[in-house]
C-alpha positions, -999 to +999 in steps of 0.1 A: +054-042+265+065-082+264+033-096+257+028-083+222+063-092+211+060-124+216+026-127+204+046-117+171+069-139+174+046-169+175+019-152+149+043-135+122+077-148+126+075-181+130+055-191+104+084-174+080+107-194+096+089-223+086+087-211+052+128-208+050+134-244+066+112-253+034+130-237+010+161-258+021+142-289+010+157-324+027+187-302+042+161-288+062+149-319+075+153-319+117+148-284+117+111-280+117+113-300+153+138-273+164+110-244+160+086-263+172+106-265+204+111-229+201+070-225+193+058-245+223+091-228+250+074-188+235+039-198+242+046-205+281+065-174+280+036-158+268+012-174+295+039-159+325+039-125+314-001-123+306-002-132+341+021-107+354+010-078+335-013-068+361+013-056+383+021-024+382+045-008+369+060+011+397+055-023+417+076-044+392+107-061+406+141-054+394+141-090+388+110-090+366+122-061+345+153-085+343+136-111+330+113-089+306+141-076+292+160-109+289+127-122+266+128-093+247+162-100+235+148-135+225+117-120+202+142-097+188+165-121+179+139-148+164+132-121+142+166-111+130+173-145+124+141-146+094+146-106+085+182-115+081+178-150+060+155-128+039+182-097+031+210-123+028+226-115+056+221-152+070+233-180+042+209-211+037+237-234+051+244-211+085+205-215+093+207-243+108+230-235+133+214-203+142+182-221+149+201-239+175+211-214+191+180-196+187+164-236+207+187-231+236+181-196+244+143-203+242+151-232+264+172-211+288+145-185+292+118-206+304+141-224+327+146-194+341+112-179+345+106-210+364+135-210+382+132-169+394+094-161+393+074-183+417+041-195+420+036-174+451+046-144+430+026-147+401-003-158+429+003-121+449+002-106+415-032-122+408-041-110+444-040-074+443-066-052+442-068-047+404-098-022+409-091+006+380-097+042+402-101+070+384-078+098+392-076+120+423-081+153+397-106+177+418-082+214+417-086+232+452-114+254+451-098+288+450-119+311+432-089+329+412-088+293+396-121+290+376-107+311+347-119+309+319-152+285+320-176+313+320-190+304+289-197+265+292-209+270+329-234+291+318-245+270+293-250+242+317-265+260+341-292+273+311-297+235+304-304+231+344-332+255+348-366+236+347-388+240+310-417+262+312-435+237+283-447+210+307-445+183+272-411+188+275-403+187+313-381+150+313-349+135+324-319+149+309-281+133+314-258+164+307-223+149+295-191+169+308-166+155+285-124+160+283-089+150+289-078+144+326-075+178+345-092+198+319-115+211+347-146+192+345-148+182+384-143+220+390-166+231+375-194+203+381-184+213+421-190+248+410-224+244+396-240+221+421-228+242+451-245+272+434-280+253+420-283+221+441-307+240+464-332+246+438-340+209+436-360+191+466-336+160+457-298+159+449-266+143+454-231+146+443-205+113+439-177+103+426-173+072+411-131+068+416-127+035+439-161+023+439-179+001+419-213+004+403-234-011+433-218+009+457-220+038+435-256+038+438-256+028+478-237+063+482-266+082+460-295+070+477-279+075+512-280+116+504-308+118+489-323+096+516-309+122+544-329+150+525-361+136+524-360+122+563-358+083+555-346+055+569-336+025+552-311-003+561-303-011+528-294-048+513-260-061+537-236-076+512-239-082+472-218-098+449-182-085+445-165-070+414-141-085+388-120-071+360-129-071+324-115-059+291-143-040+268-138-049+228-117-013+229-092-027+257-102-007+284-102-018+321-132-016+337-156-038+364-187-061+362-207-087+385-192-117+393-222-134+401-259-130+394-263-117+434-257-081+415-288-083+396-309-087+421-289-057+446-298-039+414-330-041+412-337-035+448-315+000+449-343+010+414-372+002+436-358+019+466-343+054+444-384+050+431-397+048+460-370+082+476-374+105+443-413+098+437-425+127+416-398+150+429-372+169+405-340+159+414-300+169+403-277+148+406-235+147+400-215+120+386-178+127+384-156+100+368-177+076+353-150+051+338-169+028+312-196+025+291-209-007+314-206+017+344-227+045+328-256+020+320-258+002+347-258+032+371-281+058+347-312+030+340-312+035+378-325+069+375-366+065+368-376+092+339-411+107+355-429+123+328-434+162+331-404+160+361-374+177+350-346+162+368-311+163+357-282+142+361-243+154+354-221+128+346-183+136+339-161+114+323-130+112+297-146+088+275-163+102+247-185+071+238-197+069+275-217+098+259-226+086+228-238+050+246-270+074+261-297+080+244-294+111+219-334+124+231-318+124+268-287+135+268-266+168+258-226+164+254-204+193+268-170+187+255-145+205+276-119+229+256-081+239+268-080+275+285-065+297+253-029+318+256-044+343+276-065+325+302-035+302+307-016+326+316-039+342+337-043+308+359-014+303+359+002+340+371-030+339+399-014+308+414+026+311+412+024+348+419+000+358+441+024+383+460+047+395+441+050+405+400+077+386+379+103+400+356+103+399+319+129+377+320+113+352+342+083+357+323+096+346+288+115+317+310+079+300+317+061+309+286+079+282+265+061+257+300+032+274+304+024+266+266+035+225+269+005+231+297-019+227+264-047+253+285-049+221+311-060+240+338-047+213+369-013+206+348-011+247+350-022+252+388+001+219+397+031+232+377+025+270+394+022+255+428+056+239+426+074+276+413+058+291+443+065+324+427+100+313+416+091+311+377+128+297+373+119+260+386+097+256+357+115+238+338+125+212+368+082+216+370+081+203+338+107+173+346+088+161+375+052+169+364+061+143+333+080+111+347+059+084+362+069+080+402+059+060+426+030+069+448+049+073+477+074+093+464+050+115+443+056+156+453+019+165+465+021+198+448+020+177+413+011+145+421-027+149+411-019+158+374+007+128+377-021+106+384-041+115+355-013+105+332-006+076+353-043+063+352-047+076+309-016+056+301-022+025+326-060+012+320-052+009+280-048-025+286-051-040+251-024-057+236-023-029+208-033+000+226-003+004+245+022+007+218-001+025+195-003+054+221+037+054+229+044+053+190+029+087+190+064+100+204+083+089+173+067+126+162+079+160+176+056+175+201+030+192+192+036+178+152+007+176+135-001+140+125-016+125+097-042+099+107-041+081+069+000+083+077-006+070+111-024+039+100-003+030+077+027+030+098+012+009+121+000-016+098+040-017+082+043-022+124+021-051+118+016-072+150+045-058+173+018-028+177-009-049+179-021-044+139-024-069+120-051-057+099-063-019+084-092-031+108-068-032+140-052+001+135-087+018+131-100+008+160-067+016+182-067+049+168-107+057+175-099+045+208-070+067+219-092+097+203-123+085+225-099+083+253-088+120+250-054+109+250-052+118+213-066+154+205-082+156+171-066+190+157-090+188+121-115+170+119-135+167+087-167+178+080-179+144+078-164+138+118-131+120+103-101+128+121-073+144+093-048+153+116-040+148+152-013+146+184-013+140+223-008+170+248+027+180+252+021+168+287+016+130+279+032+137+245+066+138+274+051+113+296+048+091+265+084+095+253+098+085+288+076+055+293+091+046+256+124+049+267+124+034+296+101+004+282+129+005+250+101+011+224+118+042+208+151+060+212+149+095+208+183+104+220+209+102+201+230+110+232+220+072+247+234+047+227+236+022+256+223-012+253+216-004+215+208-040+207+174-035+215+167+000+202+137-009+172+128+026+170+146+058+164+133+093+160+157+120+154+142+154+153+164+186+144+152+223+148+189+240+149+200+261+123+240+248+121+248+219+104+275+206+132+273+170+151+234+161+145+241+144+116+277+129+128+256+120+162+226+107+142+252+088+116+272+072+145+235+058+165+230+046+130+264+026+128+256+009+159+217+000+157+221-031+134+186-042+145+169-009+136+134-015+123+117+019+119+138+053+117+119+090+114+141+120+107+127+151+114+154+180+100+141+217+104+171+231+101+200+234+080+226+207+089+231+179+059+215+148+063+242+134+039+260+112+063+233+096+074+245+061+056+223+035+060+245+006+048+242-006+085+204-005+092+197-030+059+166-044+085+146-013+084+107-019+079+095+017+083+113+055+072+101+084+075+122+114+068+116+151+064+146+171+053+140+207+037+177+205+032+209+183+015+183+151+007+178+146-033+173+121-057+209+108-053+199+096-014+168+084-025+186+059-049+209+044-023+178+043-001+163+020-026+198-003-030+201-007+006+170-010+022+154-040+003+131-047+034+110-016+031+076-018+040+066+015+047+086+046+032+074+086+033+093+114+020+089+154+021+122+161+007+136+179-021+133+152-048+122+152-079+124+117-095+119+082-083+152+058-094+140+028-113+160+006-089+130+010-067+125-022-081+144-038-055+112-029-027+099-058-035+077-054+001+069-020-002+038-015+006+032+027+013+053+052-010+047+087+001+059+113-017+041+146-002+021+164-028+039+199-026+053+191-060+050+168-090+075+137-087+085+115-118+082+073-107+088+048-136+070+022-139+086-004-120+069+012-090+032+001-104+050-039-109+056-039-070+038-069-056+028-056-023+028-020-031-008-009-017-006+032-011+010+052-040+006+085-027+019+118-040+015+146-073+030+121-094+038+116-134+049+081-151+079+082-167+096+043-184+074+021-207+043+032-230+012+030-209-003+006-236+028-020-222+012-054-223+032-072-201+025-043-173-014-039-181-013-076-171+007-074-140-022-049-132-051-064-137-040-099-121-018-091-094-012-058-086-023-050-048-028-018-053-051+000-036-049+043-035-037+058-058-036+092-045-025+107-070-014+117-104-013+145-128-029+145-156+000+160-186+009+157-222+027+123-218+004+088-218+010+070-187-020+069-153-047+078-177-040+045-200-032+023-171-060+031-142-085+010-154-062-019-154-061-021-115-085-048-103-082-037-064-081+001-067-104+019-042-091+053-036-083+078-065-072+114-068-064+127-103-056+164-113-061+173-149-042+198-163-040+226-191-014+205-208-036+177-209-038+162-244-069+152-262-057+112-259-050+117-219-084+130-216-102+107-232-083+077-220-089+091-184-126+095-190-128+063-198-108+052-170-134+068-146-159+051-162-148+018-155-138+022-120-174+036-116-186+005-133-164-017-108-175+001-077-207-011-088-200-049-091-183-049-053-209-024-034-194-038-005-162-023-008-158+016-001-143+029-033-139+067-037-130+094-062-116+130-065-109+150-094-093+185-095-100+198-131-097+235-125-074+240-149-084+219-180-100+231-206-120+204-223-150+189-202-133+156-205-166+144-173-195+148-193-186+118-217-177+098-179-219+085-190-235+080-217-274+100-212-290+069-220-269+044-192-283+034-165-275+043-129-243+034-105-247+021-072-212+013-061-192+045-058-193+058-017-175+096-020-167+119-048-149+152-047-148+181-080-132+206-081-134+228-113-162+248-133-191+231-126-225+247-146-240+224-144-230+197-128-211+170-147-242+143-159-225+115-145-233+128-109-270+124-108-268+086-124-249+077-089-275+065-068-253+046-041-231+077-032-230+088+007-203+114+009-201+145-019-180+176-024-183+204-047-160+229-049-156+255-077-152+292-086-191+302-084-215+274-076-250+282-087-278+269-061-305+258-092-272+235-107-267+220-077-304+209-071-309+200-106-273+178-100-273+163-064-308+169-052-325+138-059-298+117-044-315+093-023-289+080+001-264+111+005-256+115+038-229+143+036-227+176+010-201+202+015-199+228-014-173+251-019-175+284-037-146+303-036-161+335-048-202+330-039-232+310-043-254+323-070-295+324-059-314+321-031-306+290-013-337+267-005-345+239+008-376+215+001-388+184+017-383+163-010-345+174-015-320+158+008-342+135+021-311+112+040-286+140+041-269+138+079-243+165+076-244+198+052-214+221+049-212+258+028-183+272+021-183+306+001-159+335+006-175+361-002-214+357+010-243+337+007-277+349-001-307+340+026-312+303+036-343+290+034-353+255+051-388+244+048-407+230+077-400+193+073-371+192+054-332+182+063-348+157+092-318+140+100-293+168+100-271+165+133-239+191+112-243+222+096-217+246+085-222+276+071-184+291+069-196+323+051-188+360+062-219+373+048-239+354+063-275+368+067-287+369+108-321+358+099-311+323+084-306+317+121-341+311+124-342+282+096-327+258+129-353+254+142-373+231+119-343+207+121-353+186+147-322+165+148-295+192+148-267+185+173-240+215+163-238+244+139-202+262+132-198+295+112-174+321+102-162+338+124-172+369+108-209+363+113-227+381+143-227+353+173-254+369+194-281+356+173-268+320+163-264+318+201-302+324+207-312+309+183-295+276+197-310+285+230-344+281+217-337+250+201-349+215+217-318+201+210-297+231+220-269+222+193-232+231+198-225+269+180-186+268+173-170+299+153-142+292+131-117+318+119-106+310+087-083+342+082 
């Protein structure tokens, strides 16, 4: 934890301290030297921390823990000094004495580090065996534990069958991807035992504990035993060293060029051993893309030899790094509730039938296992027929325990959790993962909100830029430690959460590291608490608010507060008078929070950078002008909220979210327009409601940095507003064309609007516009608004209406040359047969058609949609013979259908497709 904190001080806090000194002018002379001294001391401290970060958490001594705690305090003291000065809590004349104290503290910290952390201890840390071994996740092969995997097992067995067409016979790699303990090893071992004898050459190995060359040697050894060959091999090859890839994932690389010669030798020996024989290789637990690339390149793809390799991994990008023409990816899903209960009870209660009370008591913890077979089996074996022990099993399972003290029944699942956490070695990934425990377990976390919170937290969670935040989020999802719960048809994750056991694990790690505090009863050492999350789901008004208030009074250095109040306790006692250094406030309160509370927040919390409210708020006060550092204001889209024009004048505001109406100065105010066109930082306005009053429709065209806009236009919209809105949208499109490298998106909901204002956005003779990246329209569209046909640079398009005409759609968007994603939503039905010709949608990769009633026959001409990889047809009345159309789609990887559609026909069509696309059925009830 401490490395990023010190880095934050060096890169973020110290420059602001210099700025504070400059503000003092001549009175600040001499202080810069003190700050330079602090900076030098901290660099040595940070280097020492980096050297010792490799120490396993379970092996870390009490001395080192005390030292890191000391360094954490120092970093926080420096940050508090700057923020307190900005908030007016430290006067200008007090600054020299405070900086002198910090200098002395930094020098003392450096001396203690030198005194107690000897060179020998650092050397021992460096000499530890740092090879990252995968956890032993294989469940014992009892037959009763093979539960709920029949469908994916049959799919993989089908993929292993030899093709009857000689031209289609080639090496294929089947990647089985999923969270640790999900059943990958269990499944592949079962399939290997059943089918390996059908292949003249076969081998099964585990990657855990081996480097790449050792793995290939073991495979070769097994293959040679089958062929009756002898091979002395090459003795001795270069050792492996630890590296981190671009995502901060630890892996192994060669320490010298000797490994290259060994690689060439192994490949020649494999070719000699395999010859033209059909082979079947299982490689369990490949840890990185580099590891996979090295190993898989060793196997010769012999023409017209239908060989197979199965690779299991927890990392999605390992599969995606292999050529798509020769890979098939199977994503392992958790067991459903019925199968989870069946597996758990089969193991836990082999002899005795559990009572109703025991079943109810254990059901909570069964659900927390999230359908992960290894977790269910581990818990069941720990209980051993006594379901009352479920809570004890859960607590032990989700706690990081040194290896010698692990309970043998829980150890394998514990290793999965330890491994998932410990292998995240970049500066920010640990912090980003720990941040998820700010939210309640099973809470649906919105990706955009999370990214903006990380940005407000800044360097301490490794997110200096939005690119950093996006990269960290993508890596956590790629590692399967975070599960997407809602994914858009354009593959963008909308909501997500960690598995419940991972959430519990990181919550305990976070409290241990004092990263996030979750318990109102644990107030010791309050000065180190920077983040507090209060979860209240009860129905009473009692002590939760009082405890929360007592805690806030103690935590004077609190930077982040999240409150999730699903009950009815009154939030009023939560005064923020002692928490003026807050930067991030996320508050969800269905009861007890109103406009007056928001006014108090705006008066007190002047350093806020992120403010998100889901509460009974109707109007934002004008005193919000106090929040000069605010970057994100998120008010939710459940109801329309009035906001003053002062919001638009906040100099650092980048994201304004909600369903908003503007009040205050007129939309033609010259001073406000000048600010918006020259100084405003606003990038996201999502969105505003267009009614009778002027405001956003007139001001939108002045917002020079605007990148994303959401607009609601209702039936009460005045003629002036619709005309000005049309002008603003036109200006937005022109600006998008002037800055084509910056993605810009527009969403307009005009379902309740009676005026066809979109028709005048672009004149009939106006040239094409190439800047807009994404467009969403909802309303009556027959025909499609004319300006859409001119958006020659658009790549994502969503059209939603009560009824859509396929003929009108083709005229409006069929010839958009670089359109990659198209979503059509008909709240009733689509009129006319859906026929797609070769010259239409020539670049389309993803297509989604949603119709609540029915869609007539779908016809895809041979040669059409050459690049389509995903087809979603969420229509309950879809005719079965439409399934035959997917045979023409040579790039198809995924098909999603309404759950009411006959499944057998589509699954059969997928089996007959060369790519064997995944078919999923979605319940939209």
